[in-house]
C-alpha positions as CSV (number, residue, x, y, z in Angstrom):
1,X,55.7,15.8,72.9
2,X,54.4,15.0,69.4
3,X,50.7,14.6,68.7
4,X,51.3,10.9,67.8
5,X,53.3,10.2,71.0
6,X,50.6,11.8,73.1
7,X,47.8,9.8,71.4
8,X,49.6,6.6,71.9
9,X,50.5,7.5,75.5
10,X,46.9,8.3,76.3
11,X,45.7,5.0,74.8
12,X,48.4,3.0,76.8
13,X,47.5,4.7,80.1
14,X,43.8,4.0,79.5
15,X,44.4,0.3,78.9
16,X,46.4,0.0,82.1
17,X,44.0,2.1,84.2
18,X,41.1,-0.1,83.0
19,X,42.9,-3.2,84.1
20,X,42.9,-4.7,80.6
21,X,46.7,-4.4,80.6
22,X,49.3,-4.5,83.3
23,X,52.4,-3.1,81.7
24,X,53.3,-2.4,78.1
25,X,55.6,-0.6,75.6
26,X,54.8,0.8,72.2
27,X,57.6,1.9,69.8
28,X,57.3,3.3,66.3
29,X,60.0,4.2,63.8
30,X,59.5,6.1,60.6
31,X,62.2,6.3,57.9
32,X,64.8,5.0,60.4
33,X,64.0,7.5,63.2
34,X,62.1,6.6,66.4
35,X,58.9,8.8,66.6
36,X,57.1,7.0,69.4
37,X,58.5,5.7,72.7
38,X,55.6,5.0,75.1
39,X,55.6,3.0,78.3
40,X,52.8,2.4,80.8
41,X,52.1,0.3,83.9
42,X,54.3,-2.0,85.9
43,X,56.8,-4.6,84.8
44,X,56.5,-6.6,88.0
45,X,53.2,-6.4,90.0
46,X,54.9,-8.0,92.9
47,X,57.3,-5.2,93.5
48,X,55.6,-2.3,91.6
49,X,58.7,-1.9,89.4
50,X,57.6,0.3,86.5
51,X,58.0,-0.5,82.8
52,X,60.8,1.6,81.3
53,X,61.8,1.9,77.6
54,X,64.6,-0.6,78.1
55,X,62.6,-3.3,79.9
56,X,62.8,-6.6,78.0
57,X,59.7,-8.7,77.7
58,X,59.5,-12.4,76.9
59,X,57.4,-12.2,73.7
60,X,57.0,-15.7,72.4
61,X,56.8,-15.7,68.6
62,X,57.6,-12.0,67.8
63,X,61.2,-13.2,68.4
64,X,60.9,-15.1,65.1
65,X,61.3,-11.7,63.4
66,X,64.8,-11.5,64.8
67,X,65.5,-15.2,63.9
68,X,64.5,-14.5,60.3
69,X,66.6,-11.3,60.3
70,X,69.7,-13.3,61.3
71,X,69.1,-15.8,58.5
72,X,68.7,-13.0,55.9
73,X,71.9,-11.3,57.1
74,X,73.8,-14.5,56.6
75,X,72.2,-15.1,53.2
76,X,73.2,-11.6,52.2
77,X,76.8,-12.6,53.0
78,X,76.5,-15.7,50.8
79,X,76.7,-18.3,53.5
80,X,73.7,-20.1,52.0
81,X,70.9,-19.4,49.5
82,X,67.2,-19.8,50.1
83,X,67.2,-22.8,47.8
84,X,70.1,-24.5,49.6
85,X,69.0,-27.9,50.9
86,X,69.2,-27.9,54.7
87,X,70.9,-31.3,54.5
88,X,73.8,-29.8,52.7
89,X,74.5,-27.6,55.7
90,X,73.2,-30.1,58.4
91,X,73.6,-33.7,56.9
92,X,71.9,-35.4,59.8
93,X,68.7,-33.5,59.2
94,X,68.2,-35.3,55.8
95,X,67.1,-38.6,57.5
96,X,63.7,-40.1,57.0
97,X,63.1,-38.5,53.6
98,X,63.9,-34.9,54.6
99,X,66.8,-34.4,52.1
100,X,64.7,-32.2,49.8
101,X,63.8,-29.6,52.5
102,X,65.4,-26.2,51.6
103,X,66.0,-23.0,53.6
104,X,63.1,-21.5,51.6
105,X,60.8,-24.2,52.9
106,X,61.9,-23.6,56.5
107,X,61.4,-19.8,56.3
108,X,58.0,-20.1,54.6
109,X,56.7,-22.7,57.0
110,X,56.3,-25.3,54.3
111,X,59.1,-27.7,55.4
112,X,56.7,-30.3,56.7
113,X,58.2,-30.7,60.2
114,X,55.9,-28.5,62.3
115,X,55.8,-30.8,65.4
116,X,57.9,-31.7,68.3
117,X,57.5,-35.1,70.0
118,X,54.4,-35.1,72.3
119,X,56.5,-36.2,75.3
120,X,58.7,-33.1,75.0
121,X,59.1,-31.3,78.3
122,X,60.0,-27.6,78.9
123,X,63.4,-28.9,80.1
124,X,63.8,-30.6,76.7
125,X,63.1,-27.3,74.9
126,X,66.0,-25.8,76.8
127,X,68.4,-28.5,75.6
128,X,69.6,-27.5,72.1
129,X,71.1,-30.9,71.3
130,X,68.0,-32.8,72.3
131,X,65.7,-30.6,70.1
132,X,67.9,-30.7,67.1
133,X,68.3,-34.5,67.5
134,X,64.5,-34.7,67.5
135,X,64.3,-32.8,64.3
136,X,66.9,-35.1,62.7
137,X,64.6,-38.1,63.6
138,X,61.4,-36.3,62.6
139,X,59.3,-37.6,59.7
140,X,57.6,-35.3,57.2
141,X,53.9,-34.3,57.7
142,X,53.7,-33.4,54.0
143,X,56.0,-33.2,51.0
144,X,58.1,-30.0,51.4
145,X,56.7,-27.0,49.6
146,X,53.3,-28.5,48.9
147,X,51.5,-27.3,52.1
148,X,51.9,-24.5,54.7
149,X,51.6,-24.9,58.4
150,X,53.0,-22.9,61.3
151,X,56.2,-24.4,62.7
152,X,55.7,-22.9,66.1
153,X,58.6,-24.3,68.0
154,X,60.6,-26.1,65.2
155,X,61.1,-22.9,63.1
156,X,63.5,-21.5,65.7
157,X,65.6,-24.7,66.1
158,X,65.7,-25.3,62.3
159,X,66.9,-21.8,61.5
160,X,69.1,-21.8,64.6
161,X,70.9,-25.0,63.7
162,X,71.4,-23.8,60.1
163,X,73.0,-20.7,61.5
164,X,75.2,-22.8,63.9
165,X,76.3,-25.0,61.1
166,X,77.4,-22.2,58.8
167,X,79.0,-19.9,61.4
168,X,80.1,-22.3,64.1
169,X,78.3,-20.1,66.7
170,X,75.0,-20.3,68.5
171,X,72.3,-18.1,67.0
172,X,72.2,-15.9,70.2
173,X,75.9,-15.0,69.6
174,X,75.2,-14.3,65.9
175,X,72.2,-12.1,66.9
176,X,74.4,-10.1,69.3
177,X,77.4,-9.7,67.0
178,X,75.8,-9.2,63.6
179,X,72.3,-7.8,64.2
180,X,71.6,-6.4,67.7
181,X,75.2,-5.2,68.3
182,X,75.5,-3.0,65.2
183,X,72.1,-1.6,66.0
184,X,73.0,-0.7,69.6
185,X,70.3,-3.0,71.1
186,X,72.3,-6.0,72.3
187,X,71.1,-5.3,75.9
188,X,67.4,-5.3,74.9
189,X,67.1,-8.1,72.3
190,X,68.0,-11.7,73.2
191,X,67.3,-15.3,72.5
192,X,69.1,-16.8,75.5
193,X,69.3,-14.1,78.2
194,X,72.1,-14.3,80.8
195,X,70.7,-15.1,84.2
196,X,72.2,-12.0,85.7
197,X,70.0,-9.9,83.4
198,X,66.7,-11.6,84.4
199,X,65.8,-9.1,87.1
200,X,65.3,-6.5,84.3
201,X,62.6,-8.5,82.6
202,X,58.9,-7.8,82.8
203,X,57.0,-10.5,84.7
204,X,54.4,-12.2,82.7
205,X,50.8,-13.0,83.9
206,X,47.9,-14.7,82.2
207,X,44.8,-12.7,81.6
208,X,41.5,-14.6,82.3
209,X,40.8,-16.7,79.3
210,X,37.5,-17.5,77.7
211,X,37.8,-21.2,77.5
212,X,34.7,-21.5,75.3
213,X,36.9,-20.4,72.4
214,X,39.0,-23.5,72.9
215,X,35.9,-25.6,73.1
216,X,35.0,-24.6,69.6
217,X,38.2,-26.0,68.2
218,X,38.0,-29.5,66.6
219,X,39.6,-32.1,68.8
220,X,41.5,-33.5,65.8
221,X,43.1,-30.1,65.0
222,X,46.7,-30.8,64.0
223,X,48.0,-28.2,66.5
224,X,47.3,-30.6,69.3
225,X,49.6,-33.1,67.6
226,X,52.4,-30.5,67.0
227,X,53.3,-29.9,70.7
228,X,52.2,-31.1,74.1
229,X,50.0,-29.0,76.3
230,X,53.0,-28.5,78.6
231,X,54.5,-26.3,75.9
232,X,51.5,-24.1,75.3
233,X,52.5,-20.5,75.7
234,X,51.6,-19.0,79.1
235,X,53.0,-17.0,82.0
236,X,54.4,-20.0,83.9
237,X,56.4,-21.1,80.8
238,X,57.5,-17.6,80.0
239,X,58.7,-16.8,83.5
240,X,60.8,-20.0,83.9
241,X,64.5,-19.1,84.5
242,X,65.7,-21.9,82.3
243,X,63.4,-20.8,79.4
244,X,64.7,-17.2,79.8
245,X,68.4,-18.4,79.7
246,X,68.0,-20.9,76.9
247,X,68.3,-20.3,73.2
248,X,64.7,-20.9,72.0
249,X,64.6,-18.8,68.8
250,X,61.0,-19.5,68.2
251,X,60.5,-16.6,70.6
252,X,62.7,-13.9,72.1
253,X,63.2,-11.4,74.9
254,X,63.0,-7.9,73.7
255,X,61.8,-4.4,74.3
256,X,59.4,-2.8,71.8
257,X,61.9,-0.2,70.7
258,X,64.6,-2.9,70.0
259,X,62.4,-5.1,67.8
260,X,60.9,-1.9,66.1
261,X,64.5,-0.8,65.4
262,X,65.4,-4.1,63.9
263,X,62.5,-3.9,61.5
264,X,63.5,-0.3,60.7
265,X,67.0,-1.6,59.7
266,X,65.4,-4.2,57.4
267,X,63.5,-1.4,55.6
268,X,66.4,1.0,55.3
269,X,69.3,2.6,57.2
270,X,69.2,3.3,60.9
271,X,72.1,5.4,62.2
272,X,74.3,4.1,59.4
273,X,73.3,0.4,59.7
274,X,71.2,-1.4,57.2
275,X,70.7,-5.2,57.6
276,X,69.8,-6.3,54.1
277,X,69.6,-4.8,50.6
278,X,66.4,-3.3,49.1
279,X,66.4,-6.2,46.6
280,X,66.6,-8.8,49.3
281,X,63.9,-7.0,51.3
282,X,61.6,-7.3,48.3
283,X,62.4,-11.0,47.9
284,X,61.8,-11.9,51.5
285,X,58.5,-10.0,51.8
286,X,56.9,-11.4,48.7
287,X,54.3,-14.1,49.4
288,X,55.8,-17.5,49.1
289,X,53.1,-19.6,50.7
290,X,49.4,-18.9,51.4
291,X,46.2,-20.7,52.1
292,X,44.7,-22.5,55.1
293,X,47.3,-23.3,57.7
294,X,47.6,-27.1,58.0
295,X,48.4,-26.9,61.7
296,X,46.2,-24.1,63.1
297,X,43.4,-24.1,60.5
298,X,43.3,-20.4,59.8
299,X,44.1,-18.5,56.5
300,X,47.7,-17.3,56.4
301,X,50.3,-15.9,54.0
302,X,54.1,-16.1,54.5
303,X,57.1,-14.5,52.9
304,X,60.5,-15.8,54.0
305,X,60.1,-15.7,57.8
306,X,57.4,-13.1,58.0
307,X,53.6,-13.0,57.9
308,X,52.5,-10.8,54.9
309,X,49.6,-8.4,55.5
310,X,48.8,-6.1,58.3
311,X,47.1,-7.6,61.4
312,X,43.3,-7.7,60.8
313,X,43.6,-7.4,57.0
314,X,44.5,-9.6,54.0
315,X,47.8,-9.7,52.1
316,X,45.9,-8.4,49.1
317,X,44.8,-5.3,51.1
318,X,48.1,-4.6,52.7
319,X,50.8,-6.3,50.6
320,X,53.6,-4.0,51.8
321,X,53.2,-4.9,55.5
322,X,55.2,-7.8,57.0
323,X,55.9,-8.9,60.6
324,X,54.8,-11.4,63.2
325,X,52.7,-11.4,66.3
326,X,53.0,-13.7,69.3
327,X,50.9,-15.7,71.7
328,X,49.7,-13.3,74.4
329,X,49.0,-10.4,72.1
330,X,52.3,-8.7,71.4
331,X,53.3,-7.9,67.8
332,X,55.8,-6.2,65.6
333,X,55.4,-5.2,61.9
334,X,56.9,-3.0,59.2
335,X,55.3,-1.2,56.2
336,X,57.4,-0.8,53.2
337,X,55.1,1.8,51.7
338,X,55.2,4.3,54.6
339,X,58.6,3.4,56.0
340,X,56.9,2.7,59.3
341,X,57.7,0.0,61.9
342,X,55.7,-0.7,65.0
343,X,56.1,-2.9,68.1
344,X,53.9,-3.6,71.1
345,X,55.3,-5.6,74.0
346,X,53.2,-6.4,77.1
347,X,53.2,-8.6,80.1
348,X,49.5,-9.5,80.4
349,X,49.0,-12.5,78.1
350,X,45.7,-12.2,76.3
351,X,44.1,-14.5,73.7
352,X,43.6,-11.7,71.2
353,X,45.3,-8.7,69.6
354,X,42.9,-6.0,70.7
355,X,45.6,-3.8,72.2
356,X,47.7,-4.2,69.1
357,X,44.8,-3.2,66.8
358,X,44.1,-0.1,68.9
359,X,47.7,1.2,68.6
360,X,48.1,0.2,65.0
361,X,45.0,2.2,64.1
362,X,46.4,5.3,65.8
363,X,49.7,4.9,64.0
364,X,48.2,4.3,60.6
365,X,46.0,7.4,60.9
366,X,49.1,9.6,61.7
């Protein structure tokens, strides 16, 4: 066992033994080779089933990394450009003044359509046609490209429908055939997961939340107008069989080693497979939009589909790091400078990234 593997394993075991975490995975790749493969705890507290390296977790927004990867693979093949207007590929989307929105706007969260109707139900989110129809009827919150705000749910449906229009296939199929399949991870990385596979999933649970943090948020924060409370990420939502089966590419079901491997194949070659060129990698990881997020109110910086900067630092401090974390505290990122990719998946949903910071610090020291 390598020293790094041992350090990460000890930290993972400590978090589980303390009760802070229930079950988790940590995976690290360096220069296309996996150097950490750590699991700890249980995937299902009800049965005691342990976490294994191939256990998929529903990880809310870290799946957006896979959504973006699919878009970049198709752009690499020339199916669209980043400055292609979405309405050229999906004419109905251009209604209500949205004809100027480009693929670049979508990927950089500057498109101006961050919200879903406030009467949207979880059942609606599982209905692809209903969600894309809502986007067609949506009105702009701002002129595309002039402001940045996290498109929490709409990002996945926007990219997914672009993918469907140019390939004729649902994004889950394109993910399996053109990204996960070539990387050998099609049974660990999904958008829509077949129901017969659900028994393999980790069971999510909510950690006790400090509601005082919510109380400090302004009541008029736009995030409360971007989605109804029924769609706020939580264990009840993430354990729903219909949510697990549906294509909802604002999130994903993945193991840590699968999403870390995907990021490794963005950086370079992994067992003969590289997803995009070095030139495209540099293009998609350059800062496109930054400032105070119009929806959530915090500072943020985006490339094309990825947050720029390491968790807990600024883009200026760590300009070579890109990735995306998810509600509940899971995260995945890559560092162009060191050739390192990292992923943490866990089934206890917390309102912070303490565990991710702990492991990231260990990896960065190595």
